[in-house]
C-alpha positions as CSV (number, residue, x, y, z in Angstrom):
1,M,31.5,-47.3,77.1
2,K,29.5,-44.7,79.0
3,F,28.8,-41.2,77.6
4,G,27.8,-38.3,79.8
5,I,26.0,-35.1,78.5
6,I,27.4,-32.5,80.8
7,K,25.7,-29.4,82.1
8,E,26.9,-26.1,80.5
9,R,28.4,-24.0,83.2
10,K,29.9,-21.0,81.3
11,N,28.4,-17.5,81.7
12,P,26.4,-16.1,80.1
13,P,24.3,-19.3,80.1
14,D,24.3,-21.4,77.0
15,R,21.2,-23.5,76.4
16,R,22.6,-25.7,73.7
17,V,23.5,-29.4,74.1
18,V,25.3,-32.0,72.0
19,F,22.3,-34.4,71.8
20,S,18.6,-33.9,72.0
21,P,16.5,-36.6,73.9
22,E,15.3,-38.1,70.5
23,K,18.9,-38.4,69.2
24,I,20.1,-40.2,72.3
25,S,17.2,-42.6,72.1
26,Q,18.1,-43.3,68.4
27,L,21.7,-43.8,69.3
28,Q,21.0,-46.2,72.1
29,K,18.9,-48.4,69.7
30,K,21.6,-48.3,67.0
31,Y,24.5,-48.9,69.4
32,P,23.3,-51.0,72.3
33,Q,26.9,-51.4,73.5
34,L,27.0,-47.7,74.3
35,E,25.4,-46.1,77.4
36,F,24.2,-42.5,77.7
37,V,23.4,-40.4,80.8
38,V,22.6,-36.7,81.1
39,E,23.7,-34.4,83.9
40,A,20.8,-32.5,85.4
41,S,20.5,-28.9,84.2
42,D,18.0,-26.1,84.7
43,I,19.2,-24.0,81.7
44,R,19.3,-26.6,78.9
45,I,16.8,-26.1,76.0
46,F,15.6,-29.7,76.6
47,K,14.3,-30.2,80.1
48,D,15.5,-33.1,82.3
49,Q,12.0,-34.6,82.1
50,D,12.3,-34.7,78.3
51,Y,15.2,-37.1,78.6
52,Q,13.6,-39.1,81.4
53,D,10.4,-39.5,79.4
54,L,12.5,-41.5,76.8
55,G,14.2,-43.6,79.5
56,I,17.5,-41.7,79.6
57,P,18.9,-41.4,83.1
58,V,19.4,-37.9,84.5
59,V,22.1,-37.8,87.1
60,Q,23.9,-35.4,89.4
61,N,27.3,-37.0,89.3
62,M,29.3,-37.8,86.1
63,E,32.3,-39.5,87.7
64,D,31.6,-42.9,86.3
65,C,31.3,-41.7,82.7
66,D,34.1,-42.5,80.2
67,V,33.4,-39.7,77.7
68,L,31.9,-36.3,78.6
69,L,30.2,-34.3,75.9
70,G,29.7,-30.5,76.2
71,V,29.4,-27.4,74.0
72,K,31.3,-24.5,75.5
73,E,34.5,-24.5,77.7
74,V,34.2,-26.4,81.0
75,P,35.3,-24.3,84.0
76,K,38.6,-25.5,85.5
77,T,37.0,-26.4,88.8
78,A,34.4,-28.6,87.1
79,L,36.9,-30.7,85.1
80,I,37.0,-34.4,86.2
81,P,40.5,-35.9,86.0
82,N,41.4,-38.8,83.7
83,K,38.3,-38.4,81.5
84,K,37.8,-37.9,77.8
85,Y,36.1,-34.6,77.0
86,F,34.6,-33.1,73.9
87,F,33.9,-29.3,73.9
88,F,34.9,-26.1,72.1
89,S,38.1,-25.2,74.1
90,H,39.0,-22.1,72.1
91,T,42.7,-22.8,72.5
92,I,43.9,-23.8,69.1
93,K,44.6,-20.2,68.1
94,K,46.5,-19.6,71.4
95,Q,43.6,-17.7,72.9
96,S,45.2,-16.2,76.0
97,Y,42.0,-16.2,78.0
98,N,41.9,-20.0,77.9
99,R,45.6,-20.7,78.6
100,D,44.9,-21.7,82.2
101,L,42.1,-24.0,81.1
102,L,44.5,-25.9,78.8
103,K,47.1,-26.1,81.6
104,E,44.4,-27.5,83.9
105,I,43.4,-30.1,81.2
106,L,47.0,-31.3,81.0
107,A,47.4,-31.3,84.8
108,K,44.3,-33.4,85.2
109,N,45.4,-35.9,82.6
110,I,42.3,-35.3,80.5
111,E,42.0,-36.4,76.8
112,L,40.6,-33.3,75.1
113,Y,38.9,-33.6,71.8
114,D,38.0,-30.2,70.4
115,H,34.8,-29.9,68.3
116,E,36.6,-27.3,66.1
117,V,39.2,-29.9,64.9
118,I,36.8,-32.8,64.2
119,T,37.7,-33.0,60.5
120,K,38.0,-35.0,57.4
121,E,41.4,-36.1,56.4
122,N,41.7,-33.0,54.1
123,G,41.1,-30.7,57.1
124,A,37.5,-29.8,56.3
125,R,35.4,-29.5,59.4
126,L,32.7,-32.2,60.0
127,I,30.7,-30.6,62.7
128,G,29.8,-27.1,64.0
129,F,27.2,-24.5,64.5
130,G,28.1,-22.4,61.4
131,R,24.8,-22.7,59.6
132,Y,23.0,-21.4,62.6
133,A,25.4,-18.5,63.1
134,G,24.7,-17.5,59.5
135,L,20.9,-17.9,59.9
136,V,20.7,-15.8,63.0
137,G,23.4,-13.3,61.8
138,A,21.5,-12.5,58.6
139,Y,18.2,-12.3,60.5
140,N,19.7,-9.9,63.1
141,G,21.0,-7.7,60.3
142,F,17.5,-7.3,59.0
143,R,16.2,-6.7,62.5
144,L,18.8,-3.9,62.9
145,M,17.8,-2.4,59.6
146,G,14.1,-2.4,60.6
147,Q,14.9,-0.7,63.9
148,R,17.3,1.9,62.6
149,D,15.2,2.9,59.6
150,Q,11.9,2.4,61.3
151,L,10.7,0.1,58.6
152,F,9.6,-2.9,60.6
153,D,10.0,-4.5,64.1
154,L,11.3,-8.1,64.1
155,P,11.3,-10.0,67.4
156,K,14.6,-11.2,68.9
157,A,15.4,-14.6,67.6
158,E,16.1,-15.9,71.2
159,N,12.4,-15.1,72.0
160,L,11.1,-17.3,69.2
161,P,10.7,-21.1,69.7
162,D,12.6,-22.2,66.6
163,L,13.9,-21.5,63.1
164,E,10.4,-21.9,61.5
165,A,9.1,-19.1,63.8
166,M,12.0,-16.9,62.9
167,K,11.3,-17.4,59.2
168,A,7.6,-16.8,59.8
169,A,8.5,-13.4,61.3
170,L,10.5,-12.5,58.2
171,N,7.4,-13.2,56.1
172,E,5.8,-10.0,57.6
173,I,8.5,-7.5,56.5
174,Q,8.9,-5.5,53.4
175,L,12.4,-4.5,52.2
176,P,13.5,-1.3,50.4
177,A,13.0,-1.8,46.7
178,D,16.6,-0.8,45.7
179,L,18.4,-2.7,48.6
180,K,21.8,-4.3,47.6
181,I,23.2,-7.0,49.8
182,C,26.7,-8.5,49.6
183,L,27.5,-11.8,51.2
184,T,31.0,-13.1,51.6
185,G,31.9,-16.8,51.9
186,L,30.8,-20.2,50.6
187,G,31.0,-22.2,53.8
188,K,28.4,-23.3,56.3
189,V,28.0,-19.7,57.8
190,A,27.4,-18.2,54.4
191,K,25.0,-21.0,53.4
192,G,23.0,-20.2,56.6
193,A,22.9,-16.5,55.7
194,K,21.9,-17.4,52.1
195,E,19.1,-19.5,53.4
196,I,17.6,-16.3,55.0
197,L,18.1,-14.2,51.8
198,D,16.4,-16.9,49.7
199,H,13.6,-17.3,52.2
200,L,12.9,-13.6,51.7
201,N,12.8,-14.2,47.9
202,I,15.6,-11.7,47.4
203,K,16.9,-12.1,43.9
204,Q,20.5,-13.4,43.6
205,V,22.6,-11.8,40.9
206,T,26.2,-12.5,39.6
207,P,29.0,-10.4,41.1
208,E,29.4,-8.8,37.6
209,N,25.8,-7.7,37.3
210,Y,25.7,-6.6,40.9
211,L,28.7,-4.3,40.2
212,Q,27.5,-2.9,36.9
213,Q,23.7,-2.7,37.2
214,N,21.0,-0.9,39.1
215,F,17.9,-2.9,40.1
216,A,14.3,-1.9,40.9
217,E,14.1,-4.7,43.5
218,A,16.2,-5.9,46.4
219,V,19.1,-8.1,45.2
220,Y,22.1,-9.9,46.7
221,T,25.3,-11.4,45.4
222,Q,27.5,-14.0,47.1
223,I,31.3,-13.6,46.6
224,D,34.3,-15.8,47.2
225,V,37.9,-14.9,48.0
226,L,39.0,-14.3,44.4
227,D,36.1,-11.9,43.9
228,Y,37.3,-9.6,46.7
229,N,41.0,-10.2,46.5
230,K,43.4,-9.8,43.6
231,R,47.0,-10.4,42.9
232,K,49.4,-7.5,43.5
233,D,51.1,-8.1,40.1
234,G,47.8,-8.0,38.2
235,K,47.9,-11.6,37.1
236,S,45.0,-14.0,37.5
237,G,44.5,-15.3,41.0
238,N,44.5,-18.9,42.1
239,K,42.4,-20.0,45.1
240,K,44.7,-22.7,46.3
241,E,47.6,-20.3,46.0
242,F,45.7,-17.7,48.0
243,F,44.9,-20.1,50.9
244,K,48.5,-21.4,51.0
245,D,50.1,-17.9,51.0
246,P,47.9,-14.8,50.6
247,S,50.9,-12.4,50.9
248,G,50.9,-11.8,47.1
249,Y,47.3,-10.5,47.2
250,I,45.5,-7.2,48.1
251,S,41.9,-6.5,48.8
252,D,39.6,-5.8,45.9
253,F,36.5,-5.4,48.1
254,M,36.1,-1.6,47.6
255,R,34.4,-2.2,44.3
256,F,31.7,-4.0,46.2
257,A,31.6,-1.5,49.0
258,K,30.9,1.3,46.5
259,V,27.5,-0.3,45.6
260,T,26.5,-2.2,48.7
261,D,24.0,-1.2,51.4
262,Y,24.0,-4.2,53.7
263,F,27.1,-6.4,54.0
264,I,27.0,-9.9,55.6
265,A,30.4,-11.1,56.5
266,G,30.1,-14.9,56.3
267,H,33.7,-15.7,55.2
268,F,36.5,-17.4,57.1
269,Y,39.4,-15.0,57.6
270,G,42.8,-16.7,57.5
271,D,45.9,-15.2,59.1
272,G,47.9,-13.0,56.8
273,A,45.0,-12.4,54.3
274,P,44.2,-8.9,53.3
275,Y,41.6,-7.0,55.3
276,L,38.4,-6.6,53.3
277,F,38.1,-3.0,54.2
278,T,40.2,-0.8,56.4
279,R,39.4,2.2,58.5
280,E,40.8,4.4,55.7
281,D,38.6,2.6,53.1
282,A,35.5,3.4,55.3
283,K,36.4,7.1,55.2
284,K,36.3,7.3,51.4
285,P,33.4,9.3,49.9
286,D,32.3,6.4,47.7
287,F,32.2,3.9,50.5
288,K,28.4,3.0,50.6
289,I,28.0,0.3,53.1
290,N,25.8,1.5,56.0
291,L,25.0,-1.8,57.7
292,V,27.2,-4.8,58.6
293,A,26.2,-8.2,60.0
294,D,29.6,-9.5,60.9
295,V,29.0,-13.2,61.5
296,S,32.7,-13.9,61.3
297,C,33.3,-11.3,64.1
298,D,37.1,-10.8,63.9
299,I,37.6,-7.8,66.2
300,D,39.5,-4.8,64.9
301,G,40.5,-6.8,61.8
302,P,39.3,-7.5,58.3
303,V,36.0,-5.6,58.7
304,A,37.0,-2.2,60.1
305,S,33.6,-1.3,61.5
306,T,33.8,-4.3,63.9
307,I,35.6,-2.7,66.8
308,R,34.1,-4.9,69.5
309,P,31.9,-8.0,69.8
310,S,28.3,-7.3,70.8
311,T,26.0,-9.5,72.9
312,I,22.7,-11.3,72.5
313,A,21.3,-8.9,75.1
314,D,22.6,-5.8,73.4
315,P,23.4,-6.9,69.8
316,F,23.8,-3.6,67.9
317,Y,26.0,-0.6,67.8
318,A,27.2,1.9,65.2
319,Y,30.7,2.9,64.0
320,H,31.6,6.3,62.7
321,P,34.3,6.2,60.0
322,T,35.6,9.7,60.5
323,T,36.1,9.5,64.3
324,E,36.7,5.7,64.3
325,K,34.6,5.6,67.4
326,E,31.3,3.9,68.5
327,V,28.3,6.2,68.1
328,E,24.5,6.0,68.5
329,I,22.7,3.8,66.0
330,G,21.4,6.1,63.3
331,A,24.0,8.8,63.7
332,P,24.6,10.6,60.4
333,N,27.2,8.8,58.2
334,S,27.6,5.9,60.6
335,I,27.7,2.2,59.9
336,A,25.3,0.1,61.9
337,V,26.9,-3.1,63.2
338,M,25.7,-6.5,64.4
339,A,28.7,-8.4,65.7
340,V,27.3,-11.0,68.2
341,D,30.0,-13.7,68.6
342,N,27.7,-16.5,69.9
343,L,24.8,-16.3,67.5
344,P,23.8,-20.0,67.5
345,C,22.8,-19.6,71.2
346,E,19.7,-17.6,69.9
347,L,18.4,-20.8,68.2
348,P,19.3,-23.4,70.8
349,K,16.8,-26.1,69.8
350,D,17.5,-26.1,66.1
351,A,21.3,-25.6,66.7
352,S,21.4,-28.5,69.1
353,E,19.4,-30.8,66.9
354,G,21.6,-30.0,63.9
355,F,24.8,-30.4,65.8
356,G,23.7,-33.7,67.2
357,E,22.9,-35.0,63.8
358,M,26.5,-34.3,62.7
359,F,28.1,-35.6,65.8
360,A,26.0,-38.8,65.7
361,Q,27.0,-39.3,62.0
362,H,30.7,-38.5,62.1
363,V,32.0,-39.0,65.7
364,I,30.0,-41.7,67.5
365,P,30.8,-44.4,64.9
366,A,34.5,-43.9,65.6
367,F,34.0,-45.3,69.1
368,V,32.7,-48.6,67.8
369,N,34.7,-49.0,64.6
370,G,38.2,-48.5,66.1
371,D,38.4,-44.9,64.7
372,Q,38.9,-46.4,61.2
373,D,38.7,-42.9,59.6
374,G,41.0,-41.2,62.1
375,V,38.4,-38.8,63.2
376,L,39.2,-39.1,66.9
377,E,43.0,-39.2,66.3
378,R,42.9,-35.9,64.4
379,A,40.8,-34.2,67.1
380,L,42.8,-35.4,70.1
381,M,44.7,-32.4,71.5
382,T,46.0,-33.8,74.9
383,K,46.8,-37.3,76.1
384,N,48.8,-38.6,79.1
385,G,49.2,-35.1,80.5
386,Q,50.9,-33.8,77.3
387,L,49.9,-32.2,74.0
388,T,49.7,-34.6,71.1
389,S,52.2,-34.2,68.3
390,K,49.7,-32.4,66.0
391,Y,49.1,-29.7,68.7
392,A,52.7,-29.5,70.1
393,Y,52.9,-26.0,68.6
394,L,50.8,-25.0,71.7
395,Q,53.6,-25.9,74.2
396,D,55.2,-22.4,74.3
397,F,51.7,-21.0,74.7
398,V,51.0,-23.4,77.6
399,D,54.4,-22.4,79.2
400,G,53.6,-18.7,78.9
401,K,56.4,-18.0,76.5
402,E,54.1,-16.4,73.9
C-alpha cells in the first residue's frame, strides 16, 4: 500500500503536515510493507530536502498512491478520483461553505476519512491539534494583555521556531499581581492552555476559593461544565445527563465573570447547551472580564464577545458590551478579544510532530491489522459514491435541502 503526503493548497497557506521526515522514516522501518512518498511543497514546515535526506521520495504526481494524507480541505480541482483521502473536511456539522466539496468527493468516488471523526469506540477523538490550539491561544491572550496594557511585548508565535522558544519568551514577562484567570474545559485544548499557565508558575486554585477569596498573586482556576451550568430546578447536576440533553440547564458562569480578568475559553460547546455569557450578561455592572482568549471560537454564540473570527495576521480586536460593536483595542469598558480559528498553524513544527505521533499510533496500524479496532470504519464518511450509513444524515445537506 502506497501513502502520499499531499501538498496543502488551501489559502491562507498552512505549513503543517501529517508526518515529519523522521516519523515517516520510523514508519517505513516498522512497516516495510508500506510505502511513503511526499508531494513537493514550497510552504511545508519541513523542506523537500529534509525528506530526501532520509531517503523518502519527493514527487510531483500522486496518481499512483492508494491513500492520500493531508491536513486541511483539498480544493475540488485537486481531488484525484477513486482514492482514499484523510483530511479535515469540515462537513460533519453541515458547514455550508464545504457543501460543494463534499458533493465533489462523492462524484469522484473518493473514500473520505475525516480526521475529526477518527475516534475510539466510545466516540472520544484519537487525533487532533487541540493541545496546540490551547498552547497558542493562551499565549496569544497574554500577548494581547501585554500590548493593550503596555506591560510587555511578546513576539508572535508564528515568528518563533518552536514551542520551546514560545515558552522561553514567556519567561521574560511579569504579570499583574492580582490577575485572576478562568479556564473552561478539561480536554486537549484546555490542557494545552493549562500548560502555558503552569509554565508561568501561576497558582491554580479551586473554583470555590477562586470565587470567594482575593489573592496577592496571579491565580487561575479550571472549571468544567457543572461548574458553569446548573439545573433549572435547583437540583444537583449530572454530567452525563448534561451531555445527553442540556435543555434542563442554565448558565451559572456569571459568578465567575464577576471575579475574572482574563477568560480562556477552552471548552467544547455542544448544540443546545446554554451560552456561557450573553450580550446582556456582558452589559451588567458586575461583569468583570476584560480579556478573552476564545480558543473554541464559536462565532456569535456561547461567548458573546466573539463576534467574528480573527486571523494570525491580525489576531486581536475589542468588543464593546454597550454598543455590541467592535471597537479599538483599549477603548474604555471594552473587552479585548483573541479569536483566531486556526491557532495550531502558528506552531507548525510542533503541531505536525504531535499530530504525526497520534496518527502513527492510532491510524497506520489499522491498515496492517485489518482495522481490528474499527478506527477506519468509524472515520469513513463516503464510499462507492455514497455517504456511509453513519453519515447518511448529511444527504439532505448534500442535496441542498438544508
